[in-house]
C-alpha positions in Angstrom: 0.1 -28.4 20.3 -0.3 -25.0 18.6 -3.5 -23.0 18.7 -3.9 -23.5 14.9 -3.6 -27.2 15.3 -6.1 -27.3 18.2 -8.6 -25.2 16.1 -8.2 -27.6 13.1 -8.7 -30.7 15.2 -11.8 -29.2 16.8 -13.2 -28.0 13.5 -13.3 -24.3 14.6 -11.7 -21.2 13.3 -11.4 -18.9 16.3 -11.0 -18.9 20.1 -14.6 -17.9 20.5 -15.8 -20.9 18.6 -13.4 -23.2 20.5 -14.8 -21.8 23.8 -18.4 -22.3 22.7 -17.6 -25.9 21.6 -16.1 -26.6 25.0 -19.1 -25.2 26.8 -21.5 -27.2 24.7 -19.6 -30.5 25.0 -19.0 -30.0 28.8 -22.7 -29.3 29.3 -23.9 -32.8 28.5 -21.8 -34.8 31.0 -22.5 -32.2 33.6 -26.3 -32.6 33.0 -25.9 -36.4 33.3 -24.0 -36.0 36.6 -26.6 -33.5 37.9 -29.5 -35.8 36.8 -27.9 -38.7 38.7 -27.2 -36.8 41.9 -30.0 -35.3 41.5 -29.2 -31.6 41.5 -31.7 -29.4 39.7 -29.5 -26.3 40.1 -26.4 -27.8 38.6 -28.6 -29.3 35.8 -30.0 -25.9 34.9 -26.5 -24.4 34.8 -25.2 -27.2 32.6 -28.2 -27.0 30.3 -27.6 -23.2 29.9 -24.0 -24.0 28.9 -25.1 -26.5 26.3 -27.7 -24.1 24.9 -25.3 -21.1 24.8 -22.4 -23.0 23.2 -24.7 -24.5 20.5 -26.2 -21.1 19.7 -22.8 -19.4 19.3 -21.6 -22.2 17.0 -24.7 -21.8 14.8 -24.4 -18.0 14.7 -20.9 -18.4 13.4 -21.6 -21.2 11.0 -18.9 -23.4 12.6 -17.6 -26.3 10.6 -17.8 -28.3 13.9 -21.5 -28.6 13.4 -21.0 -30.4 10.1 -18.6 -32.8 11.8 -21.2 -33.4 14.6 -23.9 -34.1 12.0 -21.6 -36.7 10.2 -21.0 -38.3 13.6 -24.8 -38.6 14.0 -24.9 -36.0 16.8 -26.8 -33.3 14.8 -28.8 -30.5 16.2 -32.0 -32.6 16.7 -30.2 -35.4 18.5 -28.5 -32.9 20.8 -31.9 -31.4 21.7 -33.4 -34.9 22.2 -30.4 -35.9 24.4 -30.9 -32.9 26.6 -34.6 -33.6 27.0 -33.9 -37.3 27.9 -31.5 -36.1 30.5 -34.2 -33.9 31.9 -36.6 -36.8 32.1 -33.8 -38.7 34.0 -33.5 -35.8 36.4 -37.3 -35.9 37.0 -37.2 -39.7 37.5 -34.3 -39.5 40.0 -36.0 -36.7 41.8 -39.1 -39.0 42.4 -41.4 -37.3 39.8 -41.7 -40.4 37.6 -45.0 -41.4 39.0 -46.6 -38.0 38.9 -49.0 -36.7 36.3 -46.6 -33.8 35.4 -44.0 -36.4 34.4 -46.5 -38.1 32.1 -47.5 -34.7 30.7 -43.8 -34.0 30.0 -43.5 -37.3 28.0 -46.6 -36.6 26.1 -45.5 -33.0 25.5 -42.2 -34.1 24.1 -43.8 -36.7 21.8 -46.2 -34.0 20.5 -43.3 -31.6 20.1 -41.5 -34.0 17.9 -44.7 -34.8 16.0 -44.7 -31.2 14.9 -41.1 -31.4 13.6 -41.9 -33.6 10.5 -44.6 -31.2 9.1 -42.4 -28.2 9.8 -39.5 -29.8 7.9 -41.8 -30.8 5.1 -43.3 -27.3 4.9 -39.9 -25.6 4.9 -38.7 -27.9 2.1 -41.7 -27.4 -0.1 -41.6 -23.6 0.4 -37.9 -23.6 -0.6 -38.6 -25.7 -3.7 -41.7 -23.6 -4.7 -39.8 -20.4 -4.3 -36.9 -21.5 -6.5 -37.2 -20.1 -10.0 -35.6 -21.9 -12.9 -33.3 -19.0 -13.2 -31.6 -16.7 -10.6 -30.9 -13.1 -11.6 -29.0 -10.0 -10.6 -29.4 -6.5 -12.0 -32.5 -7.5 -14.0 -35.8 -5.7 -13.4 -38.3 -8.4 -12.5 -41.1 -5.9 -11.8 -43.2 -7.2 -14.7 -42.8 -10.8 -13.4 -45.0 -11.1 -10.3 -42.8 -12.4 -7.5 -44.6 -12.0 -4.2 -42.8 -11.8 -0.9 -41.8 -15.0 0.8 -42.0 -15.9 4.5 -40.2 -13.4 6.8 -36.5 -14.1 7.3 -37.1 -14.6 11.0 -39.0 -17.8 10.1 -36.7 -19.2 7.4 -33.2 -18.3 8.5 -31.9 -21.3 10.5 -35.4 -22.6 10.7 -34.6 -26.0 12.2 -32.7 -24.4 15.0 -35.5 -22.0 15.7 -38.3 -24.5 15.8 -36.3 -26.7 18.1 -35.8 -23.8 20.5 -39.5 -23.5 20.9 -39.0 -26.2 23.5 -37.2 -23.9 25.9 -40.4 -22.9 27.8 -41.3 -26.6 28.4 -37.7 -27.4 29.3 -37.4 -24.5 31.7 -40.9 -25.2 33.2 -40.0 -28.8 33.9 -36.7 -27.9 35.5 -38.6 -25.4 37.6 -40.9 -28.2 38.8 -37.9 -30.1 40.2 -36.4 -26.9 41.7 -39.6 -25.6 43.3 -42.1 -28.5 43.4 -44.7 -26.3 41.6 -46.2 -28.5 38.9 -48.2 -25.7 37.4 -44.9 -24.4 35.9 -44.4 -27.6 34.0 -47.9 -27.6 32.6 -47.6 -24.0 31.6 -44.2 -24.4 29.9 -45.4 -27.4 28.0 -48.5 -25.6 26.8 -46.5 -22.6 25.7 -44.1 -24.8 23.8 -46.8 -26.6 21.9 -48.6 -23.3 21.2 -45.4 -21.8 19.8 -44.5 -24.7 17.5 -48.1 -24.9 16.3 -48.2 -21.1 15.6 -44.9 -21.4 13.7 -46.6 -23.9 11.3 -49.7 -21.8 11.1 -47.8 -18.7 10.1 -45.8 -20.5 7.4 -48.7 -22.4 5.9 -50.4 -19.5 4.0 -47.2 -19.0 2.0 -48.1 -22.1 0.1 -51.1 -20.3 -1.3 -50.8 -19.9 -5.2 -51.1 -16.2 -4.9 -48.1 -16.1 -2.6 -45.9 -18.2 -4.8 -43.8 -17.1 -7.8 -45.0 -18.0 -11.3 -44.5 -21.5 -12.7 -41.2 -22.3 -14.4 -42.5 -22.1 -18.0 -43.9 -18.7 -17.4 -40.7 -17.5 -15.9 -38.6 -18.8 -18.8 -41.0 -17.2 -21.3 -40.7 -13.9 -19.4 -36.9 -14.1 -19.5 -37.0 -14.7 -23.3 -39.0 -11.4 -23.5 -36.4 -9.7 -21.4 -33.6 -10.9 -23.6 -35.5 -9.7 -26.7 -35.8 -6.2 -25.1 -32.3 -5.9 -23.6 -30.6 -7.5 -26.7 -27.3 -8.5 -25.1 -24.4 -8.8 -27.5 -21.6 -10.2 -25.3 -21.9 -13.0 -22.7 -19.4 -14.0 -20.0 -20.2 -17.7 -19.5 -19.0 -19.5 -16.4 -19.4 -22.9 -14.7 -17.5 -24.2 -11.8 -17.3 -25.1 -8.1 -18.0 -22.5 -5.4 -14.2 -22.2 -4.7 -13.7 -21.2 -8.4 -15.8 -18.0 -8.2 -12.6 -15.9 -8.3 -12.2 -17.1 -12.0 -15.3 -15.2 -13.0 -15.1 -12.4 -10.5 -11.8 -11.2 -12.1 -13.7 -10.4 -15.3 -16.7 -8.5 -13.9 -15.0 -5.0 -14.0 -13.9 -5.7 -17.5 -17.5 -6.6 -18.5 -18.8 -3.4 -17.0 -16.3 -1.4 -19.0 -17.3 -2.9 -22.4 -18.6 -0.8 -25.3 -21.3 -3.5 -25.7 -24.4 -4.8 -24.0 -22.9 -7.4 -21.6 -24.6 -10.4 -19.9 -23.1 -12.8 -17.4 -24.4 -16.4 -17.7 -23.7 -18.7 -14.7 -24.6 -22.3 -14.3 -24.4 -23.0 -10.6 -26.4 -21.2 -7.9 -23.5 -21.5 -5.5 -21.4 -19.3 -7.8 -24.3 -16.9 -8.2 -24.6 -16.4 -4.5 -20.9 -15.7 -4.1 -20.5 -13.5 -7.2 -18.7 -10.2 -6.5 -20.6 -7.0 -6.8 -21.3 -5.9 -10.3 -23.7 -3.6 -12.2 -23.8 -6.0 -15.2 -27.0 -8.1 -15.7 -26.4 -11.7 -14.4 -28.5 -14.8 -15.0 -27.9 -18.2 -13.5 -29.4 -21.1 -15.5 -28.7 -24.4 -13.8 -30.6 -26.5 -16.3 -28.9 -27.3 -19.6 -32.3 -27.8 -21.3 -33.5 -24.3 -20.1 -30.3 -22.7 -21.4 -30.4 -24.4 -24.8 -34.1 -23.4 -25.3 -33.4 -19.7 -24.5 -33.5 -17.1 -27.3 -29.8 -16.1 -27.5 -30.1 -14.8 -31.0 -28.7 -11.3 -30.2 -25.5 -12.6 -28.7 -22.5 -12.2 -31.0 -19.6 -13.0 -28.7 -19.2 -15.6 -25.8 -16.3 -15.3 -23.4 -15.2 -18.4 -21.4 -12.8 -18.0 -18.4 -12.6 -21.8 -17.8 -12.5 -25.0 -19.8 -15.3 -27.1 -18.4 -17.8 -29.6 -19.8 -20.8 -27.3 -19.4 -19.3 -24.9 -21.9 -20.7 -27.2 -24.6 -24.2 -25.9 -23.8 -23.4 -22.5 -25.1 -20.7 -23.5 -27.6 -23.5 -25.2 -29.6 -24.9 -21.8 -30.6 -23.8 -21.1 -34.1 -24.9 -17.5 -34.4 -22.2 -16.2 -32.1 -18.4 -16.5 -31.9 -16.8 -18.2 -28.9 -13.6 -17.0 -27.2 -11.4 -18.6 -24.5 -10.2 -15.8 -22.3 -9.0 -17.9 -19.3 -8.5 -16.8 -15.7 -4.9 -16.1 -15.8 -2.0 -16.1 -18.3 0.9 -18.4 -17.4 3.1 -21.2 -18.4 1.0 -23.8 -16.7 -0.3 -26.7 -18.8 -3.8 -25.4 -18.4 -2.8 -22.4 -20.5 -2.3 -24.6 -23.5 -5.2 -27.0 -23.1 -6.1 -28.7 -26.4 -9.7 -27.9 -25.4 -9.0 -24.5 -26.8 -9.5 -25.8 -30.3 -13.2 -25.7 -29.5 -13.3 -21.9 -29.6 -13.3 -19.6 -32.5 -10.5 -17.5 -30.9 -8.2 -17.6 -28.0 -7.3 -14.3 -26.4 -3.9 -14.0 -24.6 -2.3 -11.1 -22.7 0.7 -10.7 -24.9 3.0 -12.3 -27.5 4.1 -14.9 -25.0 0.7 -16.6 -25.1 0.8 -16.8 -28.9 4.3 -18.3 -28.8 3.2 -20.7 -26.1 0.5 -22.2 -28.3 2.8 -22.4 -31.3 5.4 -24.4 -29.2 2.8 -26.7 -27.7 1.3 -27.5 -31.2 -2.1 -28.5 -29.7 -4.1 -27.5 -32.8 -4.8 -23.8 -32.0 -4.0 -21.8 -35.2 -1.9 -18.6 -35.0 -4.6 -16.6 -36.8 -7.1 -17.5 -34.1 -5.0 -16.0 -31.3 -5.6 -12.3 -30.4 -3.4 -10.4 -27.9 -5.6 -8.2 -25.7 -3.6 -7.6 -22.6 -4.9 -8.1 -19.1 -7.5 -5.5 -18.2 -7.7 -6.8 -14.6 -4.2 -5.6 -13.8 -5.1 -1.9 -13.6 -5.2 -2.0 -9.7 -1.6 -3.2 -9.5 0.7 -0.3 -8.5 4.3 -0.2 -9.7 7.1 -0.1 -7.2 7.4 3.2 -5.5 10.0 2.7 -2.8 9.7 1.7 0.8 9.1 4.2 3.6 12.4 4.9 5.4 13.3 2.6 8.2 10.9 -0.2 7.2 11.9 -3.7 6.4 11.0 -5.3 3.0 7.8 -7.4 2.7 8.0 -10.7 0.9 4.9 -12.4 -0.3 4.8 -16.1 -0.7 1.9 -17.1 -2.9 2.2 -20.7 -4.0 -0.3 -22.2 -6.4 -2.2 -25.4 -5.6 -1.2 -29.0 -6.2 -3.2 -29.3 -9.5 -4.9 -32.3 -10.9 -1.7 -34.4 -11.4 1.2 -35.4 -9.2 3.7 -33.4 -11.3 6.2 -32.0 -8.8 6.4 -28.8 -10.9 2.8 -27.9 -10.1 3.5 -26.2 -6.8 6.5 -25.4 -4.6 4.4 -26.0 -1.5 5.0 -29.7 -1.2 8.8 -29.9 -1.7 10.0 -26.3 -1.1 7.3 -24.4 0.8 8.6 -25.0 4.4 12.2 -24.4 3.3 11.3 -21.1 1.7 9.3 -19.8 4.6 11.9 -21.0 7.2 14.7 -19.1 5.3 12.6 -16.0 5.1 11.7 -16.1 8.8 15.3 -16.7 9.9 17.0 -14.4 7.5 19.8 -12.3 9.1 18.3 -9.3 7.1 14.8 -9.3 8.6 11.8 -9.2 6.3 8.1 -9.4 6.9 6.5 -12.5 5.4 3.0 -12.6 3.9 1.7 -16.0 3.1 -1.4 -16.3 0.8 -1.9 -19.8 -0.6 -4.2 -20.7 -3.5 -7.8 -21.2 -2.4 -7.7 -24.8 -3.8 -4.7 -25.8 -1.7 -5.3 -29.3 -0.2 -8.5 -29.9 -2.2 -7.0 -32.8 -4.1 -3.9 -33.8 -2.1 -4.2 -33.9 1.7 -0.5 -33.6 2.0 -0.6 -30.2 0.5 -3.2 -29.2 3.1 -0.9 -30.6 5.8 2.1 -28.6 4.6 -0.1 -25.5 4.4 -1.1 -25.9 8.0 2.6 -26.4 9.1 3.6 -23.3 7.3 0.8 -21.3 8.8 1.8 -22.6 12.3 5.5 -21.7 11.6 4.5 -18.1 10.6 2.3 -17.7 13.7 5.1 -18.8 16.0 7.5 -16.4 14.3 5.0 -13.6 14.6 4.6 -14.3 18.3 8.4 -14.3 18.8 8.8 -11.1 16.9 6.0 -9.5 19.0 8.1 -10.2 22.1 11.4 -9.1 20.5 12.6 -5.8 22.0 14.0 -4.8 18.6 10.4 -4.0 17.5 9.2 -2.4 20.7 9.9 1.2 19.6 7.9 0.7 16.4 5.1 -1.0 18.3 4.9 2.0 20.7 5.0 4.6 17.9 2.2 2.9 15.9 0.0 1.7 18.8 -2.6 4.5 18.5 -2.8 4.1 14.7 -3.2 0.4 14.9 -6.0 0.8 17.5 -7.8 3.2 15.2 -7.4 0.8 12.3 -8.9 -2.1 14.3 -11.8 0.1 15.2 -12.3 0.8 11.4 -12.3 -2.9 10.7 -14.9 -3.5 13.3 -17.1 -0.7 12.0 -17.0 -2.0 8.4 -17.8 -5.5 9.6 -20.6 -4.3 11.8 -22.0 -2.3 8.9 -22.5 -5.5 6.9 -19.0 -6.7 6.2 -17.4 -7.2 2.8 -19.2 -8.7 -0.2 -18.7 -12.1 -1.7 -19.9 -14.5 0.9 -23.3 -16.1 0.6 -25.6 -16.4 3.6 -28.3 -18.9 4.4 -30.8 -15.9 4.2 -29.8 -15.0 0.6 -29.6 -18.6 -0.5 -33.0 -19.7 0.9 -35.4 -17.6 -1.2 -34.0 -17.3 -4.7 -37.2 -15.7 -6.0 -37.2 -12.7 -3.7 -33.4 -12.4 -3.9 -33.5 -12.2 -7.7 -36.4 -9.7 -7.6 -34.5 -7.4 -5.2 -30.9 -8.0 -6.2 -30.0 -4.9 -8.2 -26.9 -2.8 -7.8 -27.0 0.8 -9.0 -23.6 2.2 -10.1 -23.5 4.5 -7.0 -24.0 1.5 -4.7 -21.2 -0.4 -6.4 -19.0 2.6 -6.1 -19.8 2.9 -2.4 -19.1 -0.8 -1.9 -15.7 -0.4 -3.5 -14.9 2.5 -1.2 -15.9 0.3 1.7 -13.5 -2.4 0.5 -10.7 0.1 0.1 -11.4 1.5 3.6 -11.3 -2.0 5.0 -8.1 -2.9 3.0 -6.3 0.2 4.2 -7.3 -0.5 7.8 -6.3 -4.1 7.5 -2.7 -3.3 6.7 -2.6 -0.6 9.4 -4.2 -2.8 12.1 -0.9 -4.7 12.6 2.6 -3.5 12.5 4.5 -3.3 9.2 7.0 -5.8 10.7 4.4 -8.4 11.6 4.2 -11.7 9.6 0.7 -12.6 8.3 -1.1 -15.7 7.1 -3.8 -14.5 4.6 -6.6 -16.8 3.5 -10.1 -16.1 2.2 -11.1 -13.5 -0.4 -9.8 -10.5 1.5 -7.4 -8.8 1.3 -7.3 -9.6 -2.4 -4.3 -10.9 -4.2 -3.5 -7.6 -5.9 -3.8 -5.8 -2.6 -1.1 -8.2 -1.4 1.0 -7.3 -4.5 0.8 -3.7 -3.6 1.9 -4.3 -0.1 4.8 -6.5 -1.0 8.3 -5.6 -2.1 9.1 -9.0 -3.6 7.3 -12.2 -4.5 8.0 -16.0 -4.2 5.6 -18.1 -6.3 5.3 -20.9 -8.9 4.5 -21.2 -12.5 1.1 -19.7 -12.5 -0.7 -16.5 -13.4 0.3 -15.0 -10.1 3.8 -14.5 -11.4 2.6 -13.1 -14.8 0.3 -10.7 -13.0 3.0 -9.6 -10.5 5.3 -8.8 -13.4 3.0 -5.8 -14.0 4.4 -4.2 -10.8 8.0 -4.3 -12.0 9.1 -5.7 -8.6 11.6 -8.5 -8.1 10.3 -12.1 -7.8 11.5 -15.6 -7.5 10.1 -18.9 -8.9 10.9 -22.4 -7.5 12.2 -25.1 -9.9 10.3 -27.8 -7.9 10.7 -30.4 -10.7 14.5 -30.0 -10.6 14.9 -29.2 -14.3 17.9 -26.9 -13.8 18.0 -23.2 -14.4 18.6 -23.2 -18.1 15.9 -25.8 -18.9 13.5 -24.2 -16.5 13.9 -20.8 -18.2 13.5 -22.4 -21.6 10.2 -24.1 -20.7 8.7 -21.2 -18.8 8.6 -17.7 -20.2 7.7 -16.0 -16.9 11.0 -17.3 -15.4 13.2 -15.4 -17.7 13.5 -12.4 -15.3 13.1 -14.4 -12.1 15.4 -15.5 -9.4 15.3 -19.3 -9.6 15.1 -21.2 -6.4 15.8 -24.9 -5.7 13.7 -27.0 -3.4 16.0 -26.2 -0.5 15.4 -22.4 -1.2 18.9 -21.9 -2.3 19.1 -18.6 -4.3 16.8 -16.8 -1.9 19.6 -14.4 -0.9 19.6 -12.9 -4.4 15.9 -12.0 -4.0 16.5 -10.5 -0.6 19.4 -8.4 -2.0 17.0 -6.9 -4.6 14.3 -6.3 -2.0 16.7 -4.7 0.5 18.9 -2.7 -2.0 17.3 -1.6 -5.3 20.8 -1.0 -6.7 21.5 -4.7 -6.3 18.5 -5.7 -8.5 20.3 -7.0 -11.5 17.1 -8.3 -13.2 15.2 -5.0 -13.3 15.8 -4.4 -17.0 14.9 -8.0 -17.8 11.6 -7.6 -16.0 10.7 -4.5 -18.0 11.3 -6.3 -21.3 9.5 -9.4 -20.1 6.5 -7.4 -19.0 6.0 -6.2 -22.6 6.4 -9.7 -23.9 3.9 -11.3 -21.4 1.3 -8.5 -21.1 1.6 -6.4 -24.2 2.1 -2.7 -24.6 0.8 -0.1 -22.2 -0.8 1.8 -25.1 -3.5 1.4 -26.3 -4.8 0.2 -22.9 -5.8 -3.4 -22.4 -9.4 -2.5 -22.1 -9.3 -0.6 -25.4 -7.7 -3.6 -27.1 -10.3 -5.9 -25.5 -13.1 -3.7 -26.8 -11.6 -3.7 -30.3 -11.3 -7.5 -30.3 -14.9 -7.8 -29.3 -16.1 -5.4 -32.0 -14.1 -7.2 -34.7 -15.3 -10.7 -33.6 -18.9 -9.5 -33.3 -18.7 -8.1 -36.9 -17.4 -11.5 -38.1 -20.3 -13.3 -36.3 -22.8 -10.9 -37.9 -21.3 -11.4 -41.4 -21.5 -15.1 -41.0 -25.2 -14.9 -39.8 -26.2 -12.7 -42.8 -24.5 -15.1 -45.2 -26.4 -18.0 -43.6 -29.7 -16.1 -43.2 -29.6 -16.7 -39.4 -29.5 -13.1 -38.1 -32.6 -13.4 -36.0 -33.2 -10.1 -34.2 -30.5 -7.8 -35.6 -27.8 -7.3 -33.1 -26.0 -4.0 -32.4 -22.4 -4.2 -31.2 -22.2 -0.9 -29.4 -24.1 0.0 -26.2 -27.2 2.1 -26.5 
């Protein structure tokens, strides 16, 4: 059984979590054994193991805890079980008839009697401190939002209140060890005092003067803010927490607009995971609240995804609505008939226009605008590989999609063949594997294939690490890799990388919204930190070492810049990679045949086409190893222009021009209808 398989079965993600889980699980049978013997010393040691393992798993947010909860062995049950074992130890040690034993039972009953009001108080405080909106980069100084309870009391509150039983537990174990009953009484008194004090400290935060304003007042205040700020362009997004990348990719573009931008989100989970931006952000979970807001100054709405909640903004007639998508590709999603709901559809290049014309789904040619892909600026063109290094091939398959069409992803039918051929190629390459974040979310088999591929790559990496052919390179780079790992640790210890929500930030929305402002200099510093981490990440392991890359970092475009070639599917990954000019391959998973596959999919015209057995991969490796053997280089340059548009004017310039033109149309319509409301200004102040 591989380490990855063991971690998956245990519900953990690292060796540290696995060790903590083993300590916690081992502690309970050891406590039972110690109670039956009885052996107070062994019992104390076993209890310490269970406490320590549980604590580590909570600190790391292990998924194993979720599994334990579903198995009805949640945190409270584990504490109760430990306490029952303690009572068994006392009974076996002949303390059952003593007053201290009775005091222990009463103390435990009182301890759990405090748990219900504590849980109720935490729940009420969380609800009372949740505003009807959540914001970022919006000055709430004129909206009175008092401080909430200290983080020390609210972060992992259930775990903390349960741990107030430690003095009682330790005191009662000490009674069995030493025979001194006073230790048991003292421990019980300390525990009950601590849990009562915990409640006493939280209770004042329910006072009206310590709570945020009521929802109606908050919404009225926000309407006033809208009137003062007068946003003209809104980026509107709704989706699951895993879809946050779809809105994140547009944040830099929004920050670069010659307009007053506003980001409107619909789910708090997205808001907590939104990447750093200096653009004002508002999350409005309630459709009623959104539809009652004064959005009269907005002239353009931008939609990265086709979801049902788009209707709540599409209903506003005084603005124009644009589908901008979250990638430009030949996937069915790129020609969704839903696009008819928008005033315009913006595509990267001519290919998008032709795609809609061929699909004939009701989107008129005059409603399509070619604006390029502003997000592709970080992608670097091919610049040659350092002498002596092997090529890097990135395998970045898309997910299985919402249907069982075999053309959705190469992962199911071809993924293992592709990776196996890359790993065993006579001409060695380094393999980077970065699957789509949705992989396995609909089809469990896709998740299983992903895990097998990851295990295959991990085995190959271990074999290469022991291969003497790479020993010299390992020795030459050892010092630099050590320094890079130190840099990674320093960045993580300094607060890590952005984009992950924590329980602390999610608990008190009112205080977070009040304080969540990102000055431009802070955003620039964060980007430098990301770049520092990214550079250290690639240096921390050898340039010959295979890698499985999941999670938000390193970002996909960073993987593009590290790779010499790509293997992927019909998705925006391919269209975006074309901006680099590097060779790429696409798998004909549906078995259409090369000619038909090219006819149906524009992005394949300059690709090496692979079958499900990965035949054709040698041609991609030829291009990666020997630039002179790259017969498709000229075709890629031509296709880049067709898919992504010209290099000049820049994509951002075209995007700004399209917004200005559409905003002018909206304003003309409003004037004709007498619905201008507060006059809007297209350009930024």
